[in-house]
VOLO-411292 format. One record per residue (C-alpha): z, x, y; residue number from 1. Coordinates in Angstrom, 1 decimal. Each point is the difference from the previous one (the first is absolute). Layout:
// VOLO-411292
<r><zz>Z</zz><xx>X</xx><yy>Y</yy><k>NUM</k></r>
...
//
This chain:
// VOLO-411292
<r><zz>0.0</zz><xx>0.0</xx><yy>0.0</yy><k>1</k></r>
<r><zz>-0.4</zz><xx>1.0</xx><yy>3.6</yy><k>2</k></r>
<r><zz>3.4</zz><xx>0.9</xx><yy>1.4</yy><k>3</k></r>
<r><zz>1.0</zz><xx>2.8</xx><yy>2.3</yy><k>4</k></r>
<r><zz>1.0</zz><xx>2.9</xx><yy>-2.2</yy><k>5</k></r>
<r><zz>2.7</zz><xx>2.6</xx><yy>0.5</yy><k>6</k></r>
<r><zz>-1.1</zz><xx>3.3</xx><yy>1.4</yy><k>7</k></r>
<r><zz>0.5</zz><xx>1.7</xx><yy>-3.4</yy><k>8</k></r>
<r><zz>-2.2</zz><xx>-2.7</xx><yy>-1.6</yy><k>9</k></r>
<r><zz>-2.7</zz><xx>0.5</xx><yy>2.6</yy><k>10</k></r>
<r><zz>0.0</zz><xx>3.8</xx><yy>-0.7</yy><k>11</k></r>
<r><zz>-0.2</zz><xx>-0.7</xx><yy>-3.7</yy><k>12</k></r>
<r><zz>-3.0</zz><xx>-2.2</xx><yy>0.4</yy><k>13</k></r>
<r><zz>-1.7</zz><xx>2.6</xx><yy>2.1</yy><k>14</k></r>
<r><zz>0.7</zz><xx>2.7</xx><yy>-2.5</yy><k>15</k></r>
<r><zz>-1.3</zz><xx>-2.1</xx><yy>-2.9</yy><k>16</k></r>
<r><zz>-3.2</zz><xx>-0.8</xx><yy>1.8</yy><k>17</k></r>
<r><zz>-0.6</zz><xx>3.5</xx><yy>1.3</yy><k>18</k></r>
<r><zz>0.3</zz><xx>1.3</xx><yy>-3.6</yy><k>19</k></r>
<r><zz>-2.0</zz><xx>-2.7</xx><yy>-1.7</yy><k>20</k></r>
<r><zz>-3.2</zz><xx>1.0</xx><yy>-1.7</yy><k>21</k></r>
<r><zz>-3.1</zz><xx>-0.2</xx><yy>2.1</yy><k>22</k></r>
<r><zz>-1.9</zz><xx>-3.3</xx><yy>-0.4</yy><k>23</k></r>
<r><zz>-3.0</zz><xx>0.2</xx><yy>-2.3</yy><k>24</k></r>
<r><zz>-2.5</zz><xx>-2.7</xx><yy>-0.3</yy><k>25</k></r>
<r><zz>-1.1</zz><xx>1.4</xx><yy>-3.3</yy><k>26</k></r>
<r><zz>3.3</zz><xx>-0.5</xx><yy>-1.7</yy><k>27</k></r>
<r><zz>0.2</zz><xx>-1.9</xx><yy>-3.3</yy><k>28</k></r>
<r><zz>1.0</zz><xx>-2.4</xx><yy>-1.2</yy><k>29</k></r>
<r><zz>0.0</zz><xx>-2.5</xx><yy>2.9</yy><k>30</k></r>
<r><zz>1.8</zz><xx>-3.2</xx><yy>-0.7</yy><k>31</k></r>
<r><zz>-2.2</zz><xx>-3.2</xx><yy>0.0</yy><k>32</k></r>
<r><zz>-0.4</zz><xx>-1.6</xx><yy>3.4</yy><k>33</k></r>
<r><zz>1.3</zz><xx>3.1</xx><yy>1.9</yy><k>34</k></r>
<r><zz>-2.3</zz><xx>1.6</xx><yy>2.6</yy><k>35</k></r>
<r><zz>-0.1</zz><xx>3.7</xx><yy>-0.6</yy><k>36</k></r>
<r><zz>-1.0</zz><xx>0.7</xx><yy>3.6</yy><k>37</k></r>
<r><zz>2.7</zz><xx>-1.1</xx><yy>2.0</yy><k>38</k></r>
<r><zz>1.5</zz><xx>-0.1</xx><yy>2.3</yy><k>39</k></r>
<r><zz>0.7</zz><xx>3.7</xx><yy>-0.5</yy><k>40</k></r>
<r><zz>2.8</zz><xx>1.8</xx><yy>1.8</yy><k>41</k></r>
<r><zz>-2.3</zz><xx>2.8</xx><yy>1.2</yy><k>42</k></r>
<r><zz>-2.1</zz><xx>-1.8</xx><yy>2.5</yy><k>43</k></r>
<r><zz>-3.2</zz><xx>-1.8</xx><yy>0.7</yy><k>44</k></r>
<r><zz>-2.4</zz><xx>2.8</xx><yy>-0.7</yy><k>45</k></r>
<r><zz>1.0</zz><xx>0.2</xx><yy>-3.6</yy><k>46</k></r>
<r><zz>-0.2</zz><xx>-3.8</xx><yy>-0.4</yy><k>47</k></r>
<r><zz>-3.6</zz><xx>0.2</xx><yy>1.4</yy><k>48</k></r>
<r><zz>-0.9</zz><xx>2.6</xx><yy>-2.6</yy><k>49</k></r>
<r><zz>1.6</zz><xx>-1.9</xx><yy>-2.8</yy><k>50</k></r>
<r><zz>-1.8</zz><xx>-3.2</xx><yy>0.9</yy><k>51</k></r>
<r><zz>-3.3</zz><xx>1.9</xx><yy>0.1</yy><k>52</k></r>
<r><zz>0.7</zz><xx>1.6</xx><yy>-3.4</yy><k>53</k></r>
<r><zz>0.7</zz><xx>-3.5</xx><yy>-1.5</yy><k>54</k></r>
<r><zz>-3.3</zz><xx>-1.3</xx><yy>1.4</yy><k>55</k></r>
<r><zz>-2.0</zz><xx>2.9</xx><yy>-1.5</yy><k>56</k></r>
<r><zz>1.6</zz><xx>-0.6</xx><yy>-3.4</yy><k>57</k></r>
<r><zz>-0.8</zz><xx>-3.7</xx><yy>0.2</yy><k>58</k></r>
<r><zz>-3.6</zz><xx>0.7</xx><yy>1.1</yy><k>59</k></r>
<r><zz>-0.5</zz><xx>2.4</xx><yy>-2.9</yy><k>60</k></r>
<r><zz>1.3</zz><xx>-2.6</xx><yy>-2.5</yy><k>61</k></r>
<r><zz>-2.4</zz><xx>-2.6</xx><yy>1.5</yy><k>62</k></r>
<r><zz>-3.0</zz><xx>2.3</xx><yy>-0.2</yy><k>63</k></r>
<r><zz>0.8</zz><xx>0.7</xx><yy>-3.6</yy><k>64</k></r>
<r><zz>0.1</zz><xx>-3.6</xx><yy>-1.1</yy><k>65</k></r>
<r><zz>-3.0</zz><xx>-0.9</xx><yy>2.2</yy><k>66</k></r>
<r><zz>-2.1</zz><xx>2.7</xx><yy>-1.6</yy><k>67</k></r>
<r><zz>1.1</zz><xx>-1.0</xx><yy>-3.5</yy><k>68</k></r>
<r><zz>-0.8</zz><xx>-3.7</xx><yy>0.7</yy><k>69</k></r>
<r><zz>-3.4</zz><xx>0.5</xx><yy>1.6</yy><k>70</k></r>
<r><zz>-1.1</zz><xx>2.5</xx><yy>-2.6</yy><k>71</k></r>
<r><zz>0.3</zz><xx>-2.6</xx><yy>-2.7</yy><k>72</k></r>
<r><zz>-1.4</zz><xx>-3.0</xx><yy>1.9</yy><k>73</k></r>
<r><zz>-3.5</zz><xx>-1.3</xx><yy>-0.6</yy><k>74</k></r>
<r><zz>-2.2</zz><xx>0.5</xx><yy>3.1</yy><k>75</k></r>
<r><zz>0.1</zz><xx>-3.5</xx><yy>1.5</yy><k>76</k></r>
<r><zz>3.8</zz><xx>-0.1</xx><yy>-0.3</yy><k>77</k></r>
<r><zz>0.3</zz><xx>3.5</xx><yy>1.5</yy><k>78</k></r>
<r><zz>-2.1</zz><xx>-1.0</xx><yy>3.0</yy><k>79</k></r>
<r><zz>2.3</zz><xx>-2.9</xx><yy>0.8</yy><k>80</k></r>
<r><zz>3.2</zz><xx>2.1</xx><yy>-0.4</yy><k>81</k></r>
<r><zz>-1.4</zz><xx>2.8</xx><yy>2.2</yy><k>82</k></r>
<r><zz>-0.7</zz><xx>-2.5</xx><yy>2.7</yy><k>83</k></r>
<r><zz>3.5</zz><xx>-1.5</xx><yy>-0.3</yy><k>84</k></r>
<r><zz>1.6</zz><xx>3.5</xx><yy>0.1</yy><k>85</k></r>
<r><zz>-1.8</zz><xx>0.9</xx><yy>3.2</yy><k>86</k></r>
<r><zz>1.1</zz><xx>-3.3</xx><yy>1.6</yy><k>87</k></r>
<r><zz>3.6</zz><xx>0.8</xx><yy>-1.1</yy><k>88</k></r>
<r><zz>-0.1</zz><xx>3.4</xx><yy>1.5</yy><k>89</k></r>
<r><zz>-1.1</zz><xx>-1.4</xx><yy>3.4</yy><k>90</k></r>
<r><zz>2.7</zz><xx>-2.7</xx><yy>-0.2</yy><k>91</k></r>
<r><zz>2.7</zz><xx>2.4</xx><yy>-1.1</yy><k>92</k></r>
<r><zz>-0.5</zz><xx>2.4</xx><yy>2.9</yy><k>93</k></r>
<r><zz>-0.2</zz><xx>-2.7</xx><yy>2.6</yy><k>94</k></r>
<r><zz>3.2</zz><xx>-1.7</xx><yy>-1.4</yy><k>95</k></r>
<r><zz>2.0</zz><xx>3.2</xx><yy>0.0</yy><k>96</k></r>
<r><zz>-1.2</zz><xx>0.9</xx><yy>3.5</yy><k>97</k></r>
<r><zz>1.2</zz><xx>-3.4</xx><yy>1.1</yy><k>98</k></r>
<r><zz>3.4</zz><xx>0.3</xx><yy>-1.6</yy><k>99</k></r>
<r><zz>0.6</zz><xx>3.6</xx><yy>1.1</yy><k>100</k></r>
<r><zz>-0.7</zz><xx>-1.0</xx><yy>3.6</yy><k>101</k></r>
<r><zz>3.1</zz><xx>-2.2</xx><yy>-0.2</yy><k>102</k></r>
<r><zz>2.2</zz><xx>3.0</xx><yy>-0.5</yy><k>103</k></r>
<r><zz>1.5</zz><xx>2.3</xx><yy>2.5</yy><k>104</k></r>
<r><zz>-2.0</zz><xx>3.1</xx><yy>0.8</yy><k>105</k></r>
<r><zz>2.2</zz><xx>2.2</xx><yy>-2.2</yy><k>106</k></r>
<r><zz>-0.5</zz><xx>-2.3</xx><yy>-3.1</yy><k>107</k></r>
<r><zz>-3.7</zz><xx>-0.7</xx><yy>0.3</yy><k>108</k></r>
<r><zz>-1.2</zz><xx>2.9</xx><yy>-2.2</yy><k>109</k></r>
<r><zz>2.5</zz><xx>-0.6</xx><yy>-2.8</yy><k>110</k></r>
<r><zz>-0.4</zz><xx>-3.8</xx><yy>0.4</yy><k>111</k></r>
<r><zz>-3.8</zz><xx>0.2</xx><yy>-0.5</yy><k>112</k></r>
<r><zz>0.4</zz><xx>2.2</xx><yy>-3.0</yy><k>113</k></r>
<r><zz>2.6</zz><xx>-2.3</xx><yy>-1.5</yy><k>114</k></r>
<r><zz>-2.4</zz><xx>-3.0</xx><yy>0.5</yy><k>115</k></r>
<r><zz>-2.9</zz><xx>1.9</xx><yy>-1.5</yy><k>116</k></r>
<r><zz>2.1</zz><xx>0.8</xx><yy>-3.1</yy><k>117</k></r>
<r><zz>1.2</zz><xx>-3.5</xx><yy>-0.4</yy><k>118</k></r>
<r><zz>-3.5</zz><xx>-1.5</xx><yy>0.2</yy><k>119</k></r>
<r><zz>-1.5</zz><xx>2.7</xx><yy>-2.2</yy><k>120</k></r>
<r><zz>2.6</zz><xx>-0.5</xx><yy>-2.7</yy><k>121</k></r>
<r><zz>-0.7</zz><xx>-3.7</xx><yy>0.0</yy><k>122</k></r>
<r><zz>-3.8</zz><xx>0.6</xx><yy>-0.3</yy><k>123</k></r>
<r><zz>0.6</zz><xx>2.3</xx><yy>-2.9</yy><k>124</k></r>
<r><zz>2.0</zz><xx>-2.7</xx><yy>-1.8</yy><k>125</k></r>
<r><zz>-2.7</zz><xx>-2.6</xx><yy>0.7</yy><k>126</k></r>
<r><zz>-2.8</zz><xx>2.2</xx><yy>-1.4</yy><k>127</k></r>
<r><zz>2.1</zz><xx>0.6</xx><yy>-3.2</yy><k>128</k></r>
<r><zz>0.9</zz><xx>-3.7</xx><yy>-0.4</yy><k>129</k></r>
<r><zz>-3.6</zz><xx>-1.2</xx><yy>0.5</yy><k>130</k></r>
<r><zz>-2.1</zz><xx>2.7</xx><yy>-1.7</yy><k>131</k></r>
<r><zz>2.2</zz><xx>1.9</xx><yy>-2.5</yy><k>132</k></r>
<r><zz>2.3</zz><xx>-2.6</xx><yy>-1.3</yy><k>133</k></r>
<r><zz>-1.6</zz><xx>-2.1</xx><yy>-2.7</yy><k>134</k></r>
<r><zz>0.2</zz><xx>-2.9</xx><yy>0.5</yy><k>135</k></r>
<r><zz>0.3</zz><xx>0.5</xx><yy>3.8</yy><k>136</k></r>
<r><zz>3.7</zz><xx>-0.3</xx><yy>1.1</yy><k>137</k></r>
<r><zz>-0.7</zz><xx>-1.3</xx><yy>3.5</yy><k>138</k></r>
<r><zz>2.6</zz><xx>-2.7</xx><yy>0.7</yy><k>139</k></r>
<r><zz>0.8</zz><xx>-2.4</xx><yy>2.8</yy><k>140</k></r>
<r><zz>3.0</zz><xx>-2.2</xx><yy>0.7</yy><k>141</k></r>
<r><zz>-2.0</zz><xx>-3.1</xx><yy>0.9</yy><k>142</k></r>
<r><zz>-3.4</zz><xx>-1.2</xx><yy>1.0</yy><k>143</k></r>
<r><zz>-2.1</zz><xx>1.4</xx><yy>2.8</yy><k>144</k></r>
<r><zz>0.4</zz><xx>-3.1</xx><yy>2.3</yy><k>145</k></r>
<r><zz>3.8</zz><xx>0.4</xx><yy>-0.1</yy><k>146</k></r>
<r><zz>-0.1</zz><xx>3.8</xx><yy>0.5</yy><k>147</k></r>
<r><zz>-2.5</zz><xx>-0.3</xx><yy>2.9</yy><k>148</k></r>
<r><zz>2.1</zz><xx>-2.6</xx><yy>1.8</yy><k>149</k></r>
<r><zz>3.1</zz><xx>2.2</xx><yy>-0.3</yy><k>150</k></r>
<r><zz>-1.9</zz><xx>3.0</xx><yy>1.3</yy><k>151</k></r>
<r><zz>-1.4</zz><xx>-1.9</xx><yy>2.9</yy><k>152</k></r>
<r><zz>3.4</zz><xx>-1.2</xx><yy>1.1</yy><k>153</k></r>
<r><zz>1.5</zz><xx>3.5</xx><yy>-0.2</yy><k>154</k></r>
<r><zz>-2.9</zz><xx>1.6</xx><yy>1.7</yy><k>155</k></r>
<r><zz>0.2</zz><xx>-2.4</xx><yy>3.0</yy><k>156</k></r>
<r><zz>3.7</zz><xx>0.6</xx><yy>0.3</yy><k>157</k></r>
<r><zz>-0.5</zz><xx>3.8</xx><yy>0.1</yy><k>158</k></r>
<r><zz>-2.9</zz><xx>-0.2</xx><yy>2.4</yy><k>159</k></r>
<r><zz>2.1</zz><xx>-2.1</xx><yy>2.4</yy><k>160</k></r>
<r><zz>2.7</zz><xx>2.7</xx><yy>0.1</yy><k>161</k></r>
<r><zz>-2.4</zz><xx>2.9</xx><yy>0.8</yy><k>162</k></r>
<r><zz>-1.2</zz><xx>1.2</xx><yy>3.4</yy><k>163</k></r>
<r><zz>-3.7</zz><xx>-0.3</xx><yy>0.8</yy><k>164</k></r>
<r><zz>-1.0</zz><xx>3.5</xx><yy>-1.2</yy><k>165</k></r>
<r><zz>2.0</zz><xx>-0.2</xx><yy>-3.2</yy><k>166</k></r>
<r><zz>-1.3</zz><xx>-3.5</xx><yy>-0.8</yy><k>167</k></r>
<r><zz>-3.6</zz><xx>1.2</xx><yy>0.6</yy><k>168</k></r>
<r><zz>0.5</zz><xx>2.9</xx><yy>-2.5</yy><k>169</k></r>
<r><zz>1.5</zz><xx>-2.3</xx><yy>-2.6</yy><k>170</k></r>
<r><zz>-2.8</zz><xx>-2.6</xx><yy>0.5</yy><k>171</k></r>
<r><zz>-2.6</zz><xx>2.7</xx><yy>-0.6</yy><k>172</k></r>
<r><zz>1.8</zz><xx>1.1</xx><yy>-3.2</yy><k>173</k></r>
<r><zz>0.2</zz><xx>-3.5</xx><yy>-1.2</yy><k>174</k></r>
<r><zz>-3.7</zz><xx>-0.6</xx><yy>0.6</yy><k>175</k></r>
<r><zz>-0.8</zz><xx>3.1</xx><yy>-2.1</yy><k>176</k></r>
<r><zz>2.4</zz><xx>-1.1</xx><yy>-2.8</yy><k>177</k></r>
<r><zz>-1.9</zz><xx>-3.3</xx><yy>-0.5</yy><k>178</k></r>
<r><zz>-3.4</zz><xx>1.6</xx><yy>-1.0</yy><k>179</k></r>
<r><zz>1.8</zz><xx>2.5</xx><yy>-2.1</yy><k>180</k></r>
<r><zz>1.9</zz><xx>-2.7</xx><yy>-1.9</yy><k>181</k></r>
<r><zz>-3.2</zz><xx>-2.0</xx><yy>-0.6</yy><k>182</k></r>
<r><zz>-2.0</zz><xx>3.1</xx><yy>-1.1</yy><k>183</k></r>
<r><zz>2.7</zz><xx>1.1</xx><yy>-2.3</yy><k>184</k></r>
<r><zz>0.4</zz><xx>-3.4</xx><yy>-1.6</yy><k>185</k></r>
<r><zz>-3.8</zz><xx>-0.2</xx><yy>-0.5</yy><k>186</k></r>
<r><zz>0.2</zz><xx>3.3</xx><yy>-1.8</yy><k>187</k></r>
<r><zz>3.0</zz><xx>-1.0</xx><yy>-2.1</yy><k>188</k></r>
<r><zz>-1.5</zz><xx>-3.3</xx><yy>-1.0</yy><k>189</k></r>
<r><zz>-3.0</zz><xx>1.7</xx><yy>-1.4</yy><k>190</k></r>
<r><zz>2.5</zz><xx>1.9</xx><yy>-2.2</yy><k>191</k></r>
<r><zz>1.9</zz><xx>-2.9</xx><yy>-1.3</yy><k>192</k></r>
<r><zz>2.6</zz><xx>-0.8</xx><yy>2.7</yy><k>193</k></r>
<r><zz>0.1</zz><xx>-3.7</xx><yy>1.0</yy><k>194</k></r>
<r><zz>-1.1</zz><xx>-0.3</xx><yy>3.7</yy><k>195</k></r>
<r><zz>2.9</zz><xx>-2.2</xx><yy>1.0</yy><k>196</k></r>
<r><zz>2.5</zz><xx>2.3</xx><yy>-1.6</yy><k>197</k></r>
<r><zz>-1.4</zz><xx>3.0</xx><yy>1.8</yy><k>198</k></r>
<r><zz>-0.1</zz><xx>-1.7</xx><yy>3.3</yy><k>199</k></r>
<r><zz>3.5</zz><xx>-1.3</xx><yy>-0.3</yy><k>200</k></r>
<r><zz>1.3</zz><xx>3.4</xx><yy>-1.2</yy><k>201</k></r>
<r><zz>-1.6</zz><xx>1.8</xx><yy>3.0</yy><k>202</k></r>
<r><zz>1.3</zz><xx>-2.6</xx><yy>2.4</yy><k>203</k></r>
<r><zz>3.5</zz><xx>0.2</xx><yy>-1.3</yy><k>204</k></r>
<r><zz>-0.1</zz><xx>3.7</xx><yy>0.2</yy><k>205</k></r>
<r><zz>-1.2</zz><xx>-0.1</xx><yy>3.6</yy><k>206</k></r>
<r><zz>2.8</zz><xx>-2.4</xx><yy>0.9</yy><k>207</k></r>
<r><zz>2.6</zz><xx>2.4</xx><yy>-1.5</yy><k>208</k></r>
<r><zz>-1.5</zz><xx>2.9</xx><yy>1.9</yy><k>209</k></r>
<r><zz>0.2</zz><xx>-1.9</xx><yy>3.3</yy><k>210</k></r>
<r><zz>3.5</zz><xx>-1.1</xx><yy>-0.6</yy><k>211</k></r>
<r><zz>1.2</zz><xx>3.5</xx><yy>-0.9</yy><k>212</k></r>
<r><zz>-1.8</zz><xx>1.7</xx><yy>2.9</yy><k>213</k></r>
<r><zz>0.5</zz><xx>-2.4</xx><yy>2.8</yy><k>214</k></r>
<r><zz>3.6</zz><xx>-1.2</xx><yy>0.3</yy><k>215</k></r>
<r><zz>-0.3</zz><xx>-1.6</xx><yy>3.4</yy><k>216</k></r>
<r><zz>-0.9</zz><xx>-3.3</xx><yy>-1.7</yy><k>217</k></r>
<r><zz>1.9</zz><xx>-3.2</xx><yy>0.9</yy><k>218</k></r>
<r><zz>2.7</zz><xx>-0.3</xx><yy>-2.6</yy><k>219</k></r>
<r><zz>1.5</zz><xx>-3.2</xx><yy>1.5</yy><k>220</k></r>
<r><zz>2.5</zz><xx>-1.0</xx><yy>2.6</yy><k>221</k></r>
<r><zz>3.1</zz><xx>2.2</xx><yy>0.1</yy><k>222</k></r>
<r><zz>-1.2</zz><xx>2.3</xx><yy>-2.8</yy><k>223</k></r>
<r><zz>0.1</zz><xx>3.7</xx><yy>0.7</yy><k>224</k></r>
<r><zz>-3.2</zz><xx>1.8</xx><yy>-1.0</yy><k>225</k></r>
<r><zz>-0.2</zz><xx>3.6</xx><yy>-1.1</yy><k>226</k></r>
<r><zz>-2.1</zz><xx>1.1</xx><yy>3.0</yy><k>227</k></r>
<r><zz>3.0</zz><xx>-0.8</xx><yy>2.2</yy><k>228</k></r>
<r><zz>1.9</zz><xx>2.8</xx><yy>-1.6</yy><k>229</k></r>
<r><zz>-2.7</zz><xx>2.7</xx><yy>0.4</yy><k>230</k></r>
<r><zz>1.2</zz><xx>2.7</xx><yy>2.4</yy><k>231</k></r>
<r><zz>3.0</zz><xx>2.2</xx><yy>0.7</yy><k>232</k></r>
<r><zz>3.5</zz><xx>-1.5</xx><yy>0.4</yy><k>233</k></r>
<r><zz>3.0</zz><xx>1.6</xx><yy>1.5</yy><k>234</k></r>
<r><zz>3.5</zz><xx>-0.9</xx><yy>-1.3</yy><k>235</k></r>
<r><zz>2.3</zz><xx>-1.8</xx><yy>2.4</yy><k>236</k></r>
<r><zz>3.7</zz><xx>0.5</xx><yy>0.5</yy><k>237</k></r>
<r><zz>1.5</zz><xx>2.1</xx><yy>-2.8</yy><k>238</k></r>
<r><zz>-3.4</zz><xx>0.4</xx><yy>-1.6</yy><k>239</k></r>
<r><zz>-1.5</zz><xx>1.8</xx><yy>3.0</yy><k>240</k></r>
<r><zz>-0.6</zz><xx>3.2</xx><yy>-1.9</yy><k>241</k></r>
<r><zz>-2.3</zz><xx>-1.8</xx><yy>-2.5</yy><k>242</k></r>
<r><zz>-3.7</zz><xx>-0.6</xx><yy>0.5</yy><k>243</k></r>
<r><zz>-2.1</zz><xx>-2.1</xx><yy>-2.3</yy><k>244</k></r>
<r><zz>-3.8</zz><xx>-0.1</xx><yy>-0.3</yy><k>245</k></r>
<r><zz>-1.8</zz><xx>-2.8</xx><yy>-1.7</yy><k>246</k></r>
<r><zz>-3.8</zz><xx>0.5</xx><yy>-0.5</yy><k>247</k></r>
<r><zz>-2.8</zz><xx>-1.7</xx><yy>-1.7</yy><k>248</k></r>
<r><zz>-2.9</zz><xx>2.1</xx><yy>-1.2</yy><k>249</k></r>
<r><zz>-2.8</zz><xx>-1.2</xx><yy>-2.3</yy><k>250</k></r>
<r><zz>2.2</zz><xx>-2.9</xx><yy>-1.1</yy><k>251</k></r>
<r><zz>2.9</zz><xx>2.4</xx><yy>-0.9</yy><k>252</k></r>
<r><zz>3.3</zz><xx>-0.5</xx><yy>1.9</yy><k>253</k></r>
<r><zz>1.5</zz><xx>3.4</xx><yy>0.9</yy><k>254</k></r>
<r><zz>3.6</zz><xx>0.5</xx><yy>0.9</yy><k>255</k></r>
<r><zz>1.5</zz><xx>3.1</xx><yy>1.7</yy><k>256</k></r>
<r><zz>3.5</zz><xx>0.6</xx><yy>1.4</yy><k>257</k></r>
<r><zz>1.4</zz><xx>2.9</xx><yy>2.0</yy><k>258</k></r>
<r><zz>3.6</zz><xx>0.8</xx><yy>0.8</yy><k>259</k></r>
<r><zz>0.5</zz><xx>1.8</xx><yy>3.3</yy><k>260</k></r>
<r><zz>-3.7</zz><xx>0.8</xx><yy>-0.1</yy><k>261</k></r>
<r><zz>0.2</zz><xx>1.6</xx><yy>-3.4</yy><k>262</k></r>
<r><zz>-1.8</zz><xx>-1.5</xx><yy>-3.1</yy><k>263</k></r>
<r><zz>2.4</zz><xx>-2.3</xx><yy>-1.9</yy><k>264</k></r>
<r><zz>-1.9</zz><xx>-2.5</xx><yy>-2.2</yy><k>265</k></r>
<r><zz>-3.6</zz><xx>-0.9</xx><yy>-1.0</yy><k>266</k></r>
<r><zz>-1.5</zz><xx>-2.7</xx><yy>-2.1</yy><k>267</k></r>
<r><zz>-1.7</zz><xx>-3.4</xx><yy>0.1</yy><k>268</k></r>
<r><zz>1.1</zz><xx>-3.3</xx><yy>1.3</yy><k>269</k></r>
<r><zz>-0.7</zz><xx>-3.7</xx><yy>-0.7</yy><k>270</k></r>
<r><zz>0.7</zz><xx>-3.0</xx><yy>2.1</yy><k>271</k></r>
<r><zz>0.2</zz><xx>-3.4</xx><yy>-1.7</yy><k>272</k></r>
<r><zz>0.7</zz><xx>-2.6</xx><yy>2.6</yy><k>273</k></r>
<r><zz>3.5</zz><xx>1.1</xx><yy>1.3</yy><k>274</k></r>
<r><zz>0.9</zz><xx>2.6</xx><yy>-2.7</yy><k>275</k></r>
<r><zz>-0.9</zz><xx>3.7</xx><yy>0.3</yy><k>276</k></r>
<r><zz>0.0</zz><xx>2.4</xx><yy>-2.9</yy><k>277</k></r>
<r><zz>-0.4</zz><xx>3.7</xx><yy>0.3</yy><k>278</k></r>
<r><zz>-0.7</zz><xx>2.2</xx><yy>-3.1</yy><k>279</k></r>
<r><zz>-0.1</zz><xx>3.8</xx><yy>-0.3</yy><k>280</k></r>
<r><zz>-2.8</zz><xx>2.2</xx><yy>-1.5</yy><k>281</k></r>
<r><zz>1.3</zz><xx>-0.8</xx><yy>-3.5</yy><k>282</k></r>
<r><zz>-0.2</zz><xx>-3.7</xx><yy>0.6</yy><k>283</k></r>
<r><zz>3.8</zz><xx>-0.5</xx><yy>0.2</yy><k>284</k></r>
<r><zz>1.4</zz><xx>-2.4</xx><yy>2.5</yy><k>285</k></r>
<r><zz>1.9</zz><xx>1.8</xx><yy>2.7</yy><k>286</k></r>
<r><zz>0.4</zz><xx>-2.9</xx><yy>2.4</yy><k>287</k></r>
<r><zz>-0.1</zz><xx>-3.8</xx><yy>-0.6</yy><k>288</k></r>
<r><zz>0.6</zz><xx>-1.8</xx><yy>3.2</yy><k>289</k></r>
<r><zz>0.7</zz><xx>-3.7</xx><yy>-0.6</yy><k>290</k></r>
<r><zz>-0.8</zz><xx>-1.1</xx><yy>3.5</yy><k>291</k></r>
<r><zz>-2.5</zz><xx>1.3</xx><yy>2.5</yy><k>292</k></r>
<r><zz>-0.4</zz><xx>-1.4</xx><yy>3.5</yy><k>293</k></r>
<r><zz>-1.8</zz><xx>1.1</xx><yy>3.1</yy><k>294</k></r>
<r><zz>1.3</zz><xx>-1.5</xx><yy>3.2</yy><k>295</k></r>
<r><zz>-1.0</zz><xx>1.2</xx><yy>3.5</yy><k>296</k></r>
<r><zz>-1.1</zz><xx>3.3</xx><yy>-1.4</yy><k>297</k></r>
<r><zz>3.3</zz><xx>0.6</xx><yy>-1.9</yy><k>298</k></r>
<r><zz>-0.5</zz><xx>0.4</xx><yy>-3.8</yy><k>299</k></r>
<r><zz>3.1</zz><xx>-1.0</xx><yy>-2.0</yy><k>300</k></r>
<r><zz>0.4</zz><xx>1.0</xx><yy>-3.7</yy><k>301</k></r>
<r><zz>2.7</zz><xx>-1.7</xx><yy>-2.0</yy><k>302</k></r>
<r><zz>1.3</zz><xx>2.1</xx><yy>-3.0</yy><k>303</k></r>
<r><zz>1.3</zz><xx>-1.6</xx><yy>-3.2</yy><k>304</k></r>
<r><zz>3.6</zz><xx>0.7</xx><yy>1.0</yy><k>305</k></r>
<r><zz>-0.5</zz><xx>-1.9</xx><yy>3.3</yy><k>306</k></r>
<r><zz>-0.3</zz><xx>3.1</xx><yy>2.2</yy><k>307</k></r>
<r><zz>-2.5</zz><xx>-0.6</xx><yy>2.9</yy><k>308</k></r>
<r><zz>-2.2</zz><xx>2.9</xx><yy>1.1</yy><k>309</k></r>
<r><zz>-2.1</zz><xx>-0.3</xx><yy>3.2</yy><k>310</k></r>
<r><zz>-3.0</zz><xx>1.9</xx><yy>1.3</yy><k>311</k></r>
<r><zz>-2.2</zz><xx>-0.2</xx><yy>3.0</yy><k>312</k></r>
<r><zz>-3.7</zz><xx>1.0</xx><yy>0.0</yy><k>313</k></r>
<r><zz>-0.8</zz><xx>3.2</xx><yy>1.9</yy><k>314</k></r>
<r><zz>-3.6</zz><xx>0.3</xx><yy>-1.0</yy><k>315</k></r>
<r><zz>-2.8</zz><xx>-2.0</xx><yy>-1.6</yy><k>316</k></r>
<r><zz>-1.0</zz><xx>3.0</xx><yy>-1.9</yy><k>317</k></r>
<r><zz>1.4</zz><xx>0.9</xx><yy>-3.4</yy><k>318</k></r>
<r><zz>-1.7</zz><xx>3.4</xx><yy>-0.2</yy><k>319</k></r>
<r><zz>2.0</zz><xx>2.7</xx><yy>-1.7</yy><k>320</k></r>
<r><zz>1.5</zz><xx>2.6</xx><yy>2.4</yy><k>321</k></r>
//
């Protein structure tokens, strides 16, 4: 829990951190669901490099499966898939450009790399499910009409919360997604995937991407949305030596805390209505706030034992120092 520690405890925390092994984004094994890139305790530059390395690995994996698939496809099927893949590349780059532009200047490089990795991994999984799994394992949660209606509602909510330039970038990405979706489903249908299943699966995936990447959506009256927490927060009262950073990058929610300007904690966070959970790099819960409120710029976090911690935003940026 966040409480002001004794001077000896503070010194112990600093000693432990200063003698901890250097972060390595090649370490194995990484627990499921844990982001190996961050946030790290050694700054933004290393995070940028880690994100780029992740993307290069994802791109290599995609190229391998794409080559394997196209090598074995009959000529007519191959022509359709090549066209769909080209449309996907155009859409992917535009979508990640649009998302990265939402981030602070310090986070744009790593944010774009994280977005590229996420979409590239998803594309690899789609190619495997459609062309290597027999029968094809493309699945959807419902029909295309239902998925399309849900996507349209979410898309309109997100657009309404963006400024003019941001909304123009997202609109352009969405325009490019539509021909990619249609071209990919035409290619898949020729290889045994039901058209409605393909369209619904693509549409559901797009909805999930928008929900993860754009958290300024309208969640409803009185509901705190994740985007409201993004930034740097200074402790108030007895917590004044603590500084918390909540960031969102490529759909990943990064948490970083410093004590008297020295690295203290790092991990990931999740907000579900008015409950905030923070986990460390091993996936273990280190904070579970049972009540989270934001009133007149004052963030109040209620711990399980009833203690109330308060913070005030000092910056809209969550970039690592």
